N, C-alpha and C positions, 0 to 999 in steps of 0.2 A: 351630263354633267361632274364625272370623273375629273375632269381637267380643273376642278376648283380646288381637288385635295391638297398640291401642290403649294397653294395661296393659302391653308391653316394658318403659317406663321403671318402673314400681312394682315392675316386679318383677326389678329389679336390685339387685346388694348396693351398698350407699354408698361400701365401700371400694374395692373395684375397681371399679365401673360397670360389670360386668357378669351376665346371670340368672344368680341363684343356683344355688349348685352343693352339696346337702345343705346347705339352708338351718336354721340354728339360732336359735332365740329366745332372748333374755337375758331375765333377770325384771324390767325395766322396759319390755317388750312391743318391742323392736326386732328385726328380722331381718337376719341377716348369714349370709355365707358362713363356713362350721365353720372349712376351713381359715385363710379371713383373717382371721377375727374370735384365733384360736388363734397365728398368726403378732404380729399386734398384742400383744396379751396378754404374747406371751415376751418380744418387746423391751422391754413398759413395765414388765410385774414388780409387785408388787401395791405398793400397792392398784391393783386391778383396774376399770378405767373404763369404759363403752359408749362407742364412736367418734361416738355418736350424740348422747345426752344428756348423757355426762359424769359419768354416776349412778356413783359411788363404790361398789367390793364391797374389802373387805378379803379376803376368803376368795373365792378364783376359783369362780363362780357353774357348779353343775351343769347342763350344757346338753344340751337334750333335739333331738330329729332333728323340726322341724314339717313333718308328713307333707301336710297339707291343700295348704302351698304347694308341696310339694316335687310332689306332683300337678298342680296348676297351671303351675306351670313346663315339666314334660315335654308337656303338651297340646301348650300354645305354643310348646314344642320343633316338635311334629309339623306342629303347622298351619305352621310355617314352611319346614319341610322340603317340605311339600307344595306348597308356593307355590313353592320353588327346584327340584323335580322338575316342575311343568307347563311343557310345550314354549310357549316365549315367541316361537316365528316363524308363530306360523298354521299348523304341518302339520298335517296331518289325515290318516288311513290312506284308501289308495284301497279307489275303491267298486267290486264287480265287476260287468263286465257281465251286461245282464238274459238274453243270451241267447249261445250257442257263437257263437265266430269261425268260420266258413267260409273253410278254404284255398281250396278246391276244389267246384266243384258238386256236387251229389248227383246221379245219373241215374235215372231213372223207372225202378223195377223192372219196368214194364207194359210199354213200348214202347221201352226201352234207350236211348232219344233222347233226345227232349228232358229237360231238369233238372226235376228232384222238385220240388214247392213245398210237399211234408206228410210225413210219415213215418205211418203207422197202426202203433199198437204191438201192435194185436191181430191185425190182418193179417202184422204182422215184415215190413211192404213200404214203398218210397214210391212215390210217385204224382206227374206231372205234373200239371198246370192241365186238361190231357182225360178222362185216365185218373181223376182223381179225383171227377168227378162223380158216381156211382155212391154213393160215399159222404155226398156233399151232399145229393142227389135222393132214394135210399132210403132209406125208415123202418128197413131191416134195418141197415143201417150204422151209426144212431142212435148207441148204446151204444158205437162203436169210437172214440178219443180220438186227435186227432190233435193232432203237432206237427210241430214246424221240423226241416225236414230233417236227419238224422241219419245219417248214416255208419259202415261197418260195424256194422251189426246185431247181426251176429253173436258182436262183444265183449259186447255187451249181455245175450244169454243165456247164462243157467247152462249150463255144461258138462255138467253132472248130470244134472239134469230137462231142460235144451231150453226152458226158458220166462225171458222176461225177468226183470232182474233188477229190481224196482219197488221192495227195501227194501235200507237199510243196518245193517250191523251194527256199535254205536259197539266193542263186548269186541272183535271180532276186527277192527275197520277193513275191513269190505269189503261189495258188495254184493252182494244173495244174492235169490233169487225167491221167492216167497209158499209153496214145496215146502218151500224150506229154511228158511221160518220156525219149520216144527214142528222140525227138529233144533233151531234157535237158541232153543228156546221160555226157556232161564233166563235168556237174553239180552235185553236191550231197543230189538228193534228198532224203526226208525222208516219212514217215508215217506222217498225221494229230496231232495223239495223241502224237508221238516223239517230233514235230516242236512246237506241244504245250506248252510242259513241259520244252524246252530248252530255250523257248524265256519267258517262264515265270522265270527262275532262272535267267536268264538276265535282264527282268525287276525289278523283287527285288532287284538285288546287284546292277544295276543303284540308285533305289527307296533309298537306303543306303547310299550310295554315293552323293543324291542329300540332304538327309538329316541331313548327315555330314555338308556341305556344306553351308545349312543354318545355322545348328550351328555354323559354324565355318561364316560365316557372322552377325549373330547376334551378335557374341563375338567383331567382328571387327567393329561392331556399337556401342555396349558398350563401344569398347575400343575408338572409333573416339568420342564420347559423353564425356569419362572421359576425354581424351584429353583436348578439346574445354574448359570443365569446369576447367583445369589446366591450360591453356594458360586463360582464365580469369583472373584466381585467380592468377597467378604469375602478370599479369599485373596489375593485383586490386593494389596489394603487392606493385611494382617496381613506380605505380603510387602513393601512400601512401608514401614511400619513397621519389621520389619526391619533394613530398610536402612539406615530414619534412624538407630535405636540402635546399627546398627555401626559408620553411620560416626560417630556421637556417641562411642562406645567408644575408635574410630582415634583421633577429635582430642584425646581424654583421652590415651590411650596417645603420640600424637604432642606433648599438649604436658606431659607427665613427664619423656620425654626430652628436649625442649629446657629444659626446667626442671634436668634432672641437668646436661645437659651444659654451661648456662650457670654451673653451681658449679662444675663443673671446670674452667671458662675462665675465670673471675672468678680461682680460686686460682691458674691458670697467671697470669695477669696480673698478679696480683698479688706472687708469687715473682719474675716476669721482669721486675716494676716495680724491685723490690729490688736484683735483680742487677746490671740497667743504672744504678743509681743507684751500685753498689760499684764497676763498673767504670770510668766515668766521674772517681769520685776516684781510683781505681788509674790511670788515665791520667795523671791531672795529678799524683800523687807522682811515678811515674816518670818523669815530663818533669821535677819539680822536682831531684830526686837527679841526674839525666843534666846537668844543667845546673850543680851545683854540683861533679861532679865533674869538670866539663870546666874551672870555671874553676879547681879546685886543680891541674889537671895544667898548665897555664896558668902558676899561680901558682910552679910548681916549674921552671918553667923561667926564670927571673927571675935577670937574674945581679948584681942591682943589689942590694946588702942590703938599704940602705934600704926600696927598693921592694918587697923581698920582704918585710921583715918587717912592712910595712903590709897589704898584703895577704892575709899568712898567718896576721896576728892576728885580721883579720873572716872568712875562712875557718875559722877552726878554732873560733870563738865560733857558729858554724853546728850547731846539733844536727839529726841524722838519726835518724828510727826507723824498727825494721825494719816491712815490710810486713803490716796486718794486716789478715782476711780474715774478718769475721763468718760466721757461721753460717746461712743460710737456706736452707730447704727446705721442700717443701711440706707441705700439712696432712694428712700420712695418715687422721689419722681422720675429718676432713669427707670423704676420698676415699672412702673405708671404708665409710661411714654412707652416702653417694650408690649408692656400686654393690650395698650391702647392700641398700637400699631397690629396687633396682628388680631382685632376685633375690628379695623379698620378692613384689613383685608380680606375678613372671614365675609362679612355684610357687603363689601364691593364684590366678592366671587359667587356670592347669594343674586345679588343684583344684576350681574354680567349673563348668569346662567338662565335668572328667570324670564331676561330679557332676548337669549338666544331660542326660549323654548316659545315664549311668544312671537316670535319673529315668523313673519307667514313666507315660507319657501315660494318662490317663483312658481309661475305654473310652466309646467313641463310641454316643450313644442310637442305641436300637434303632428297631424300625417301630414309630412313631403318636407316638417321643419327640419332645421339645421341639427346635422348630430355633434356630437361631441368634438369638442377640439381638445388638443392636447393641454392648455390653460385653462379650458372651460374645466368648467363642476366647482367654483369657489365663485361664490358672490361679491360683484365686484361692488365696490362705492361708490355713489353719486357722486363721486367725482373724483378722477384718477389720484390727487395731489391730495386732497383734502385729508387730515389724519381723525380718526374715530375718537372722540372723548366722551369718557362716561363721568357722569357726577355722582358725586358720592351720596348715600340715602340717612336719613338723620337715624343718630345710634336708638339702640332701643334703651330706653330709660329702664327698663327691668332687668337689664344684663346683669351678669356679678362682672364686678371689677374688684380693682385693689381701692382699698378705702383711700380716699384722695389725701395728698400733705399738704402743709401749710402752702406751700408756692410750687403748684403744679405747673408741667410744661404746655409752653403756647397750643392752644386749640390749633387743630389744622383750617384752615379757609374754608365751609364746607356748606355749599347752597343748601340753605333750609326747604323744601316742600311740604305740604299737608302729607300728612300719612294715607295710605289706600284708603278710600270709602271716607273722608273727613272733607270738609269743603275749606277755602282759606277765603275769608273778605280782606278786601284791601281797603284801607281808610283812605280819603281823597288823597291826602297826600303822597301815598304810597302810588296810588293809581299814574298820581301825573308824573312821578318818580317813575316807573314805567315804560310810560308813554314817551318818556324823554328819552332812556334809553333805548328803546325804539327805532326814536328817530337819528340818538346817535350812532347804530348801529349801520341803520340805510347809509346814513350819510358814511359812515367808515368803507359799507361795500363800494359804494360811488367813486368813494376817493382812490381806493385799491382798483377799479375799472379804471380811472381815467391816469391813475399810474402807470398799470401795465398797459396799458395802449400806448400813452408817453414813450415808454422804451421801445415798441416795436415798432415804433417810426424813427428811430433813432437812427444815423449812418454809422458806421464803426471809428471816424475822429470821435463823434462825439459820446459812443462807449468806451473807447480808451480812456476818457476823462474819469472813469471809477475803476482805471486796473489796478489790481492789488499782486504784490509780490507773493508768489504760491512754491513755497519748498517743501517738500516730502519727508515725510516723516519715517526714520528707518525704524525706526521701536515697534511702525505697524505693519512694515515690508512682508510678505510674503515670504519663504525662504526660495522659491522660484524667481523671486522678482529683482533685480539687481540694479542699484540704483550708482547715477554716473552724473557727469560735470554739474557738481557741485549741488547734485540731491534734487537737480529738473529734468533728468531725464530716467524712465522708467522702463524696463524689457525686459523679455522672457530669459535667462539663464539656460544656458544648457544641461547645471550641475546646481548641485543646493549651495545657497550661499553660506550656511551654517551660521544663521544668524545668531544673537546667543537671546535664550526666550524671555519672553517680556507679555506681560500679560491682554496687552492691547495689539499683540503679533495676529494677524491671518495667518490661519495654518490648513483653512480648506482649500479657499478660491486663491489665485494668485492677484493678490491686491494691494493698494497700497491708498494711505489718507493723506493729506496735508498735514503741516506740521501745525497751523494755526488755524483755528477755530471760530467763528461771527456768528453775535449773536445781535447787532445792530446793524443798519445801514445799509448800502448799496456799494457791491464789488465784483470785479469783471475779472473774466483771467480769459488765456487762449491758450489752446491744445493743441501742438501738429502730431500728426498721426502717418509713422512713417508706413506702416504697414495697417490699410484697417480692415482687414478681415475677420478678425476676432479681437475687438477692443470695446472698451467701454469709458463713457464720464460720466459722472453726476456730482451727486452732494448726498449727504448721508449725518445723521445724529451719531454724535461718540458712542451711543449708550448700544450702536448696530451690534450684533453680534459677531465672533471672530471665529466661528466654529462651526462642521456644518453645513449642509446645502443653502439655508436660510442666510447665510453671513453674505450669498450673492448678492452685488448691488443691483439693486431691483426688484429684487422675492423678498422682501420685507417692509412692514409700511413704515421702516425708520431711514431710507432710502430710494432716490430719484435719479435716472439714470437717462441715457441714450447710448445704444448700445449697435455695433455693427458685429454680424456671426453670419460670416460667410459676404454674399453681395446682401443679404440683409439688412435691413436700418430697421430698429424698435426701440421705442419709448419703455420704460418699465417703472414700476410701482407696486408695491405690495403682491408681487407674483402676476399682476393683470399685464399683457401685453398689448402694445398700438403702432400696429405696423407702420412705418412712413413711408413717405418715397424715396426712391434712389437719388445720392448724389453725390456728384466726383469730387465734391470739396474734402483737401486733406488737411486742413483747420479747422479746429471746433471752439468757438466762443461762449462762454457760460458766464450767466448774469443773475446774480444773488440777490433780493432785496429782501433783506429780513424786515426792516421797518412795515412793511407793505405786504406778506407773504407771496413771494413768487419766485420762481426759476427759470428761465428762460434760453434755451440750447440754440445758436447760430449756427449756420454753414457758413465759414469765410472764405472767398474765391475770391473774384476782381469786384462782386457786391456782396452784402449781408443777406442772407437766406434764413429765414426761420427754419426751424427744424422742429422744435415742442418747445410746448411752458405747461407746469406746472402751478397749481394754484394752490399755497399750502400754508396753516396757522400754524407757523413754526414756535412748538412749543422747548424746544432744545436748543443749545448751539448746533452750527453747522457748518461742516467739513468739506472740502473737499477732497474727491475720492475717486481713483482711476482703476481699472481692471486690463490685463492684457494674457495674452493666453497662449497663441499659437507661438512660434520660434520666429524670432524677426517681428513681430509687433512692438512695437516702439512709441509712445507718450514722449513729447516732451513740451514741458512748461517753457511759453514763449516769453514771459518778462521773467 
């Protein structure tokens, strides 16, 4: 069966590139693993196409197991296992010595002095060279078989019949004499030499198996040690990622605290500045009144009536007004809003932390389960495109707060639920409203599903009716991304572009966003891939980060993309990867439906083929997003 080894490549699935597992045959004659084809068609949806020849089927074909191919694959696996089990270090079982080892010499039974050279099993005695002569010279001893010297001949005798035990009974595992053979007539006795040879072969075979088992145990130990090291490295990586995440969370909280503190400080500075101005005006007013007072007092001391009248008439004409202090106060509305935002953030953190603690982790895979993938260790969302949203808890009425001003800021729209341990009873009108809301949600979901299916069935001319002109945003381009053709072509530059600093510019990944965002409606654009081995096309929120590894498309909860990494095509969202079937198409269409919450990626060739679809309840405006990595990778907007 070694001739099957060159056919290993032919016996591999073209989707997973591994030997067939439960191979099935399509009506067009191509073979695939059943699970691979099921996953491909589940993502693709109708019409169903053969991944190899692209033959289209409106109705999913009935697949049957290819028993002949399955048998060939099983035989190939057996050949590979036999080769793997064969010892590769040249080890062979030891060979049993031809003659028994003599620890001490056997004395001659005749003279009891000289060492014996032979033992006669008929005479049941051992003889030296001198006393062995009769056995060698006399014809009377011709039928006496001679053997190398044997110690303790009494052990060789049958204790029951006092005869030498010349046979071996394999059924009872003991040596017997020729009289005992009659008692073992239902057994299969054999000569000692034959039994010895048989058992030797069996022990050598058992030793070979044990050697293979030892090798297997050694490999298993190495595998366990490698797994232990892998687990340690995976947990260390995850701990480091957690540390970075918590550092980022702390930085966000510190930034929020600094922003809130700055707002209150600015309000303090504003009011303090106005009060300083009033203080200076009051000082000046007081000094002027004080000076006028002193002049009037001096005038009253004047004795000459002429002089007095001149001074008094001037002083009498000077008018003084009472001191007026304008009402300058802190903007308590602003301070209350800032403080309330901090309380909301604290309650939100408490609620999210409690939810994480109460959330049950997924069960670990049992023996034989799949190992960790590099992208594993994360808890995947129930839907790759659905953003997890948290609802705010009611505020604690006993919490300390700044006394509300006469005109507080508008409260945030927070759904009110019963506190833990309380029961909320709905009035009939409320129950009817809740039922209507549930029906409305179900109807909305049905409309979304219908709308999605309608767009999946559209041809390219129908999709082009929703064409949107996409222009690349200079202020978001990474320094290694060169923009050309009136900001419609992005490529990897050999040298830094030295763009001026901008808060929206990517600093970690060579990415660029579209200039315009979309909040509602249906939008469609196409991208041409000049060299599609390291590039990506997708959409993202404007709030997506611009720094660090998490700013890469698909590695966060604010972006969705399809990525080409060498020959591998994957869909990414929230750092969760979905491997897609390969395609030779060099043009990608992106359809964004903001109203019904989905984004679809098409492979544009002679026909339009579905690459992947995300269902998303968009909560922010969405931007076209692009990623280019290797030199020569170029993305061109087709419109």
